[in-house]
N, CA, C and O atoms as a Tinker XYZ file with bonds, in Angstrom:
   352  protein
     1  N     90.901000  114.527000   98.535000    73     2
     2  CA    92.153000  114.452000   99.287000    64     1     3
     3  C     93.273000  115.020000   98.425000    63     2     4     5
     4  O     93.510000  114.542000   97.315000    81     3
     5  N     93.958000  116.036000   98.931000    73     3     6
     6  CA    95.040000  116.692000   98.198000    64     5     7
     7  C     96.394000  116.181000   98.660000    63     6     8     9
     8  O     96.550000  115.733000   99.796000    81     7
     9  N     97.362000  116.254000   97.770000    73     7    10
    10  CA    98.755000  115.962000   98.105000    64     9    11
    11  C     99.396000  117.280000   98.507000    63    10    12    13
    12  O     99.385000  118.235000   97.731000    81    11
    13  N     99.959000  117.343000   99.723000    73    11    14
    14  CA   100.487000  118.581000  100.287000    64    13    15
    15  C    101.933000  118.380000  100.721000    63    14    16    17
    16  O    102.260000  117.379000  101.360000    81    15
    17  N    102.796000  119.326000  100.377000    73    15    18
    18  CA   104.167000  119.344000  100.866000    64    17    19
    19  C    104.248000  120.359000  101.995000    63    18    20    21
    20  O    103.760000  121.482000  101.874000    81    19
    21  N    104.873000  119.947000  103.095000    73    19    22
    22  CA   105.155000  120.870000  104.195000    64    21    23
    23  C    106.671000  120.918000  104.348000    63    22    24    25
    24  O    107.276000  120.026000  104.943000    81    23
    25  N    107.274000  121.973000  103.803000    73    23    26
    26  CA   108.716000  122.178000  103.950000    64    25    27
    27  C    108.950000  122.771000  105.334000    63    26    28    29
    28  O    108.368000  123.798000  105.680000    81    27
    29  N    109.795000  122.128000  106.116000    73    27    30
    30  CA   109.973000  122.525000  107.510000    64    29    31
    31  C    108.948000  121.843000  108.401000    63    30    32    33
    32  O    108.620000  122.341000  109.478000    81    31
    33  N    108.454000  120.722000  107.957000    73    31    34
    34  CA   107.377000  120.019000  108.651000    64    33    35
    35  C    107.766000  119.341000  109.948000    63    34    36    37
    36  O    106.883000  118.890000  110.678000    81    35
    37  N    109.040000  119.247000  110.266000    73    35    38
    38  CA   109.456000  118.642000  111.535000    64    37    39
    39  C    109.687000  119.685000  112.615000    63    38    40    41
    40  O    110.093000  119.347000  113.727000    81    39
    41  N    109.435000  120.942000  112.299000    73    39    42
    42  CA   109.520000  121.998000  113.305000    64    41    43
    43  C    108.253000  122.043000  114.141000    63    42    44    45
    44  O    107.317000  121.281000  113.900000    81    43
    45  N    108.222000  122.933000  115.119000    73    43    46
    46  CA   107.068000  123.017000  116.019000    64    45    47
    47  C    105.785000  123.347000  115.257000    63    46    48    49
    48  O    104.798000  122.620000  115.366000    81    47
    49  N    105.791000  124.425000  114.493000    73    47    50
    50  CA   104.589000  124.813000  113.755000    64    49    51
    51  C    104.318000  123.835000  112.611000    63    50    52    53
    52  O    103.175000  123.433000  112.394000    81    51
    53  N    105.366000  123.454000  111.881000    73    51    54
    54  CA   105.200000  122.531000  110.759000    64    53    55
    55  C    104.615000  121.191000  111.158000    63    54    56    57
    56  O    103.781000  120.638000  110.441000    81    55
    57  N    105.043000  120.664000  112.292000    73    55    58
    58  CA   104.522000  119.364000  112.731000    64    57    59
    59  C    103.043000  119.460000  113.104000    63    58    60    61
    60  O    102.279000  118.525000  112.863000    81    59
    61  N    102.641000  120.581000  113.685000    73    59    62
    62  CA   101.226000  120.762000  113.998000    64    61    63
    63  C    100.402000  120.955000  112.726000    63    62    64    65
    64  O     99.252000  120.520000  112.657000    81    63
    65  N    100.988000  121.605000  111.720000    73    63    66
    66  CA   100.320000  121.719000  110.432000    64    65    67
    67  C    100.151000  120.351000  109.790000    63    66    68    69
    68  O     99.094000  120.057000  109.232000    81    67
    69  N    101.179000  119.510000  109.862000    73    67    70
    70  CA   101.070000  118.138000  109.340000    64    69    71
    71  C     99.926000  117.402000  110.025000    63    70    72    73
    72  O     99.134000  116.733000  109.361000    81    71
    73  N     99.833000  117.520000  111.345000    73    71    74
    74  CA    98.733000  116.895000  112.094000    64    73    75
    75  C     97.379000  117.354000  111.562000    63    74    76    77
    76  O     96.500000  116.533000  111.299000    81    75
    77  N     97.213000  118.661000  111.406000    73    75    78
    78  CA    95.930000  119.220000  110.967000    64    77    79
    79  C     95.578000  118.772000  109.548000    63    78    80    81
    80  O     94.421000  118.460000  109.265000    81    79
    81  N     96.566000  118.740000  108.661000    73    79    82
    82  CA    96.310000  118.308000  107.290000    64    81    83
    83  C     95.928000  116.831000  107.226000    63    82    84    85
    84  O     95.051000  116.445000  106.454000    81    83
    85  N     96.584000  116.014000  108.035000    73    83    86
    86  CA    96.246000  114.592000  108.074000    64    85    87
    87  C     94.847000  114.369000  108.643000    63    86    88    89
    88  O     94.134000  113.467000  108.204000    81    87
    89  N     94.456000  115.185000  109.614000    73    87    90
    90  CA    93.100000  115.091000  110.162000    64    89    91
    91  C     92.055000  115.408000  109.093000    63    90    92    93
    92  O     90.939000  114.889000  109.135000    81    91
    93  N     92.422000  116.259000  108.137000    73    91    94
    94  CA    91.525000  116.603000  107.024000    64    93    95
    95  C     91.645000  115.604000  105.878000    63    94    96    97
    96  O     91.083000  115.817000  104.804000    81    95
    97  N     92.389000  114.496000  106.108000    73    95    98
    98  CA    92.549000  113.380000  105.178000    64    97    99
    99  C     93.360000  113.724000  103.928000    63    98   100   101
   100  O     93.109000  113.177000  102.854000    81    99
   101  N     94.332000  114.631000  104.068000    73    99   102
   102  CA    95.244000  114.930000  102.965000    64   101   103
   103  C     96.455000  114.004000  103.041000    63   102   104   105
   104  O     96.776000  113.473000  104.104000    81   103
   105  N     97.118000  113.817000  101.910000    73   103   106
   106  CA    98.401000  113.122000  101.868000    64   105   107
   107  C     99.475000  114.168000  102.116000    63   106   108   109
   108  O     99.504000  115.199000  101.443000    81   107
   109  N    100.360000  113.913000  103.076000    73   107   110
   110  CA   101.347000  114.911000  103.493000    64   109   111
   111  C    102.759000  114.393000  103.259000    63   110   112   113
   112  O    103.125000  113.304000  103.702000    81   111
   113  N    103.543000  115.204000  102.550000    73   111   114
   114  CA   104.964000  114.955000  102.382000    64   113   115
   115  C    105.698000  116.009000  103.194000    63   114   116   117
   116  O    105.683000  117.191000  102.849000    81   115
   117  N    106.329000  115.584000  104.258000    73   115   118
   118  CA   107.074000  116.458000  105.154000    64   117   119
   119  C    108.536000  116.446000  104.712000    63   118   120   121
   120  O    109.159000  115.388000  104.622000    81   119
   121  N    109.072000  117.632000  104.438000    73   119   122
   122  CA   110.467000  117.756000  104.033000    64   121   123
   123  C    111.170000  118.642000  105.051000    63   122   124   125
   124  O    110.734000  119.765000  105.305000    81   123
   125  N    112.250000  118.146000  105.633000    73   123   126
   126  CA   112.960000  118.918000  106.651000    64   125   127
   127  C    114.393000  118.417000  106.720000    63   126   128   129
   128  O    114.633000  117.213000  106.623000    81   127
   129  N    115.352000  119.330000  106.888000    73   127   130
   130  CA   116.748000  118.913000  107.029000    64   129   131
   131  C    117.146000  118.763000  108.498000    63   130   132   133
   132  O    118.292000  118.440000  108.809000    81   131
   133  N    116.187000  119.001000  109.400000    73   131   134
   134  CA   116.353000  118.822000  110.841000    64   133   135
   135  C    117.396000  119.767000  111.445000    63   134   136   137
   136  O    117.966000  119.467000  112.494000    81   135
   137  N    117.649000  120.913000  110.787000    73   135   138
   138  CA   118.549000  121.913000  111.344000    64   137   139
   139  C    117.958000  122.488000  112.629000    63   138   140   141
   140  O    118.647000  122.607000  113.642000    81   139
   141  N    116.676000  122.842000  112.576000    73   139   142
   142  CA   115.998000  123.339000  113.775000    64   141   143
   143  C    114.796000  122.478000  114.144000    63   142   144   145
   144  O    114.271000  122.593000  115.251000    81   143
   145  N    114.359000  121.623000  113.238000    73   143   146
   146  CA   113.257000  120.697000  113.521000    64   145   147
   147  C    113.764000  119.433000  114.181000    63   146   148   149
   148  O    114.966000  119.258000  114.376000    81   147
   149  N    112.833000  118.552000  114.525000    73   147   150
   150  CA   113.206000  117.313000  115.207000    64   149   151
   151  C    112.300000  116.178000  114.765000    63   150   152   153
   152  O    111.089000  116.352000  114.627000    81   151
   153  N    112.895000  115.020000  114.545000    73   151   154
   154  CA   112.087000  113.846000  114.208000    64   153   155
   155  C    111.128000  113.493000  115.342000    63   154   156   157
   156  O    110.102000  112.857000  115.104000    81   155
   157  N    111.446000  113.895000  116.563000    73   155   158
   158  CA   110.541000  113.639000  117.691000    64   157   159
   159  C    109.203000  114.338000  117.487000    63   158   160   161
   160  O    108.176000  113.848000  117.956000    81   159
   161  N    109.197000  115.480000  116.790000    73   159   162
   162  CA   107.955000  116.212000  116.549000    64   161   163
   163  C    107.000000  115.490000  115.609000    63   162   164   165
   164  O    105.796000  115.746000  115.621000    81   163
   165  N    107.543000  114.583000  114.789000    73   163   166
   166  CA   106.716000  113.868000  113.816000    64   165   167
   167  C    106.722000  112.355000  114.024000    63   166   168   169
   168  O    106.166000  111.617000  113.211000    81   167
   169  N    107.345000  111.891000  115.101000    73   167   170
   170  CA   107.479000  110.447000  115.323000    64   169   171
   171  C    106.126000  109.747000  115.385000    63   170   172   173
   172  O    106.004000  108.595000  114.967000    81   171
   173  N    105.122000  110.428000  115.899000    73   171   174
   174  CA   103.789000  109.824000  116.005000    64   173   175
   175  C    103.092000  109.687000  114.645000    63   174   176   177
   176  O    102.045000  109.047000  114.550000    81   175
   177  N    103.664000  110.280000  113.601000    73   175   178
   178  CA   103.060000  110.227000  112.269000    64   177   179
   179  C    103.693000  109.181000  111.363000    63   178   180   181
   180  O    103.154000  108.881000  110.297000    81   179
   181  N    104.812000  108.628000  111.764000    73   179   182
   182  CA   105.598000  107.742000  110.902000    64   181   183
   183  C    104.809000  106.544000  110.363000    63   182   184   185
   184  O    105.073000  106.098000  109.246000    81   183
   185  N    103.851000  106.015000  111.127000    73   183   186
   186  CA   103.085000  104.845000  110.689000    64   185   187
   187  C    101.791000  105.207000  109.964000    63   186   188   189
   188  O    101.028000  104.321000  109.579000    81   187
   189  N    101.540000  106.494000  109.779000    73   187   190
   190  CA   100.352000  106.927000  109.058000    64   189   191
   191  C    100.598000  106.727000  107.557000    63   190   192   193
   192  O    101.565000  107.268000  107.021000    81   191
   193  N     99.748000  105.963000  106.874000    73   191   194
   194  CA    99.975000  105.694000  105.444000    64   193   195
   195  C     99.853000  106.935000  104.559000    63   194   196   197
   196  O    100.258000  106.903000  103.397000    81   195
   197  N     99.303000  108.019000  105.088000    73   195   198
   198  CA    99.146000  109.247000  104.318000    64   197   199
   199  C    100.256000  110.259000  104.617000    63   198   200   201
   200  O    100.190000  111.408000  104.180000    81   199
   201  N    101.278000  109.822000  105.368000    73   199   202
   202  CA   102.380000  110.693000  105.757000    64   201   203
   203  C    103.691000  110.115000  105.257000    63   202   204   205
   204  O    103.936000  108.913000  105.353000    81   203
   205  N    104.533000  110.998000  104.717000    73   203   206
   206  CA   105.874000  110.589000  104.290000    64   205   207
   207  C    106.849000  111.668000  104.727000    63   206   208   209
   208  O    106.550000  112.857000  104.613000    81   207
   209  N    108.012000  111.268000  105.227000    73   207   210
   210  CA   109.054000  112.195000  105.640000    64   209   211
   211  C    110.283000  112.010000  104.772000    63   210   212   213
   212  O    110.726000  110.887000  104.531000    81   211
   213  N    110.835000  113.134000  104.300000    73   211   214
   214  CA   112.099000  113.133000  103.569000    64   213   215
   215  C    113.047000  114.080000  104.287000    63   214   216   217
   216  O    112.745000  115.262000  104.454000    81   215
   217  N    114.198000  113.559000  104.711000    73   215   218
   218  CA   115.237000  114.395000  105.303000    64   217   219
   219  C    116.011000  115.022000  104.145000    63   218   220   221
   220  O    116.770000  114.348000  103.448000    81   219
   221  N    115.803000  116.329000  103.956000    73   219   222
   222  CA   116.359000  116.992000  102.773000    64   221   223
   223  C    116.428000  118.493000  103.014000    63   222   224   225
   224  O    115.535000  119.061000  103.643000    81   223
   225  N    117.475000  119.139000  102.523000    73   223   226
   226  CA   117.587000  120.592000  102.578000    64   225   227
   227  C    116.825000  121.163000  101.387000    63   226   228   229
   228  O    117.180000  120.901000  100.238000    81   227
   229  N    115.793000  121.930000  101.652000    73   227   230
   230  CA   114.875000  122.392000  100.615000    64   229   231
   231  C    115.537000  123.334000   99.602000    63   230   232   233
   232  O    114.954000  123.597000   98.550000    81   231
   233  N    116.728000  123.842000   99.889000    73   231   234
   234  CA   117.405000  124.692000   98.899000    64   233   235
   235  C    118.014000  123.871000   97.769000    63   234   236   237
   236  O    118.421000  124.426000   96.748000    81   235
   237  N    118.078000  122.555000   97.946000    73   235   238
   238  CA   118.567000  121.652000   96.906000    64   237   239
   239  C    117.371000  121.086000   96.136000    63   238   240   241
   240  O    116.297000  120.912000   96.710000    81   239
   241  N    117.548000  120.797000   94.832000    73   239   242
   242  CA   116.442000  120.225000   94.044000    64   241   243
   243  C    115.943000  118.907000   94.629000    63   242   244   245
   244  O    116.717000  118.117000   95.169000    81   243
   245  N    114.652000  118.690000   94.512000    73   243   246
   246  CA   114.034000  117.466000   95.031000    64   245   247
   247  C    114.013000  116.338000   94.010000    63   246   248   249
   248  O    114.115000  115.169000   94.380000    81   247
   249  N    113.888000  116.659000   92.780000    73   247   250
   250  CA   113.746000  115.642000   91.752000    64   249   251
   251  C    112.393000  115.793000   91.072000    63   250   252   253
   252  O    111.468000  116.389000   91.625000    81   251
   253  N    112.296000  115.258000   89.895000    73   251   254
   254  CA   111.089000  115.419000   89.087000    64   253   255
   255  C    109.924000  114.557000   89.544000    63   254   256   257
   256  O    108.794000  114.783000   89.110000    81   255
   257  N    110.162000  113.584000   90.398000    73   255   258
   258  CA   109.092000  112.683000   90.821000    64   257   259
   259  C    108.296000  113.221000   92.015000    63   258   260   261
   260  O    107.347000  112.573000   92.455000    81   259
   261  N    108.662000  114.390000   92.547000    73   259   262
   262  CA   107.969000  114.985000   93.682000    64   261   263
   263  C    106.987000  116.024000   93.161000    63   262   264   265
   264  O    107.364000  116.953000   92.447000    81   263
   265  N    105.728000  115.852000   93.527000    73   263   266
   266  CA   104.711000  116.810000   93.098000    64   265   267
   267  C    103.675000  116.968000   94.198000    63   266   268   269
   268  O    103.537000  116.115000   95.075000    81   267
   269  N    102.955000  118.069000   94.133000    73   267   270
   270  CA   101.915000  118.327000   95.126000    64   269   271
   271  C    100.953000  119.364000   94.581000    63   270   272   273
   272  O    101.273000  120.119000   93.663000    81   271
   273  N     99.771000  119.381000   95.167000    73   271   274
   274  CA    98.779000  120.382000   94.799000    64   273   275
   275  C     98.951000  121.661000   95.623000    63   274   276   277
   276  O     98.595000  122.752000   95.178000    81   275
   277  N     99.505000  121.506000   96.838000    73   275   278
   278  CA    99.727000  122.641000   97.723000    64   277   279
   279  C    101.088000  122.509000   98.392000    63   278   280   281
   280  O    101.546000  121.402000   98.675000    81   279
   281  N    101.735000  123.653000   98.644000    73   279   282
   282  CA   103.021000  123.684000   99.344000    64   281   283
   283  C    102.949000  124.720000  100.454000    63   282   284   285
   284  O    102.551000  125.864000  100.234000    81   283
   285  N    103.341000  124.297000  101.653000    73   283   286
   286  CA   103.512000  125.211000  102.775000    64   285   287
   287  C    105.013000  125.295000  103.032000    63   286   288   289
   288  O    105.643000  124.294000  103.371000    81   287
   289  N    105.587000  126.490000  102.872000    73   287   290
   290  CA   107.031000  126.645000  103.008000    64   289   291
   291  C    107.343000  127.288000  104.363000    63   290   292   293
   292  O    107.277000  128.508000  104.517000    81   291
   293  N    107.683000  126.445000  105.335000    73   291   294
   294  CA   108.038000  126.888000  106.683000    64   293   295
   295  C    109.502000  126.601000  106.987000    63   294   296   297
   296  O    109.925000  126.681000  108.140000    81   295
   297  N    110.274000  126.269000  105.961000    73   295   298
   298  CA   111.665000  125.848000  106.147000    64   297   299
   299  C    112.594000  127.056000  106.183000    63   298   300   301
   300  O    113.166000  127.448000  105.166000    81   299
   301  N    112.731000  127.632000  107.359000    73   299   302
   302  CA   113.629000  128.762000  107.535000    64   301   303
   303  C    113.939000  128.902000  109.015000    63   302   304   305
   304  O    113.022000  129.014000  109.829000    81   303
   305  N    115.221000  128.898000  109.378000    73   303   306
   306  CA   115.543000  129.090000  110.791000    64   305   307
   307  C    115.037000  130.454000  111.271000    63   306   308   309
   308  O    115.181000  131.456000  110.571000    81   307
   309  N    114.450000  130.485000  112.455000    73   307   310
   310  CA   113.934000  131.743000  113.004000    64   309   311
   311  C    115.071000  132.719000  113.277000    63   310   312   313
   312  O    114.904000  133.928000  113.114000    81   311
   313  N    116.199000  132.215000  113.680000    73   311   314
   314  CA   117.378000  133.043000  113.939000    64   313   315
   315  C    118.544000  132.468000  113.152000    63   314   316   317
   316  O    119.151000  131.484000  113.573000    81   315
   317  N    118.863000  133.072000  112.012000    73   315   318
   318  CA   119.958000  132.535000  111.192000    64   317   319
   319  C    121.267000  132.447000  111.967000    63   318   320   321
   320  O    121.562000  133.287000  112.817000    81   319
   321  N    122.030000  131.433000  111.662000    73   319   322
   322  CA   123.339000  131.239000  112.285000    64   321   323
   323  C    124.273000  132.321000  111.757000    63   322   324   325
   324  O    124.362000  132.537000  110.548000    81   323
   325  N    124.964000  132.996000  112.662000    73   323   326
   326  CA   125.899000  134.049000  112.264000    64   325   327
   327  C    127.321000  133.616000  112.575000    63   326   328   329
   328  O    127.548000  132.597000  113.228000    81   327
   329  N    128.277000  134.409000  112.094000    73   327   330
   330  CA   129.683000  134.099000  112.345000    64   329   331
   331  C    130.177000  134.681000  113.661000    63   330   332   333
   332  O    131.356000  134.553000  113.993000    81   331
   333  N    129.274000  135.328000  114.424000    73   331   334
   334  CA   129.666000  135.908000  115.698000    64   333   335
   335  C    130.127000  137.342000  115.597000    63   334   336   337
   336  O    130.337000  138.005000  116.613000    81   335
   337  N    130.285000  137.824000  114.386000    73   335   338
   338  CA   130.697000  139.198000  114.163000    64   337   339
   339  C    129.481000  140.110000  114.236000    63   338   340   341
   340  O    128.527000  139.904000  113.485000    81   339
   341  N    129.480000  141.101000  115.105000    73   339   342
   342  CA   128.333000  141.973000  115.289000    64   341   343
   343  C    128.307000  143.140000  114.317000    63   342   344   345
   344  O    127.552000  144.090000  114.521000    81   343
   345  N    129.111000  143.091000  113.267000    73   343   346
   346  CA   129.161000  144.182000  112.299000    64   345   347
   347  C    127.955000  144.187000  111.363000    63   346   348   349
   348  O    127.787000  145.121000  110.579000    81   347
   349  N    127.118000  143.158000  111.436000    73   347   350
   350  CA   125.930000  143.114000  110.590000    64   349   351
   351  C    126.149000  142.254000  109.454000    63   350   352
   352  O    125.256000  142.089000  108.623000    81   351
């Protein structure tokens, strides 16, 4: 059983990845700032002892106590927020 971080794990794809990893009996740490993800996508996992959720912006340091054997980095908005200026 591996310890796995899923950054962006509360998004559509990330939450399904969390499901699949838990089915394979891995320990999953889901990190998401909920900018585009939703706690509703992972609500069914909250009572799983092998699942942990941290509401955090992944561009900020996590701390030295967070470690994993594998990291899936899905934390990126599909369409970045713009200022409305079409100049590029």
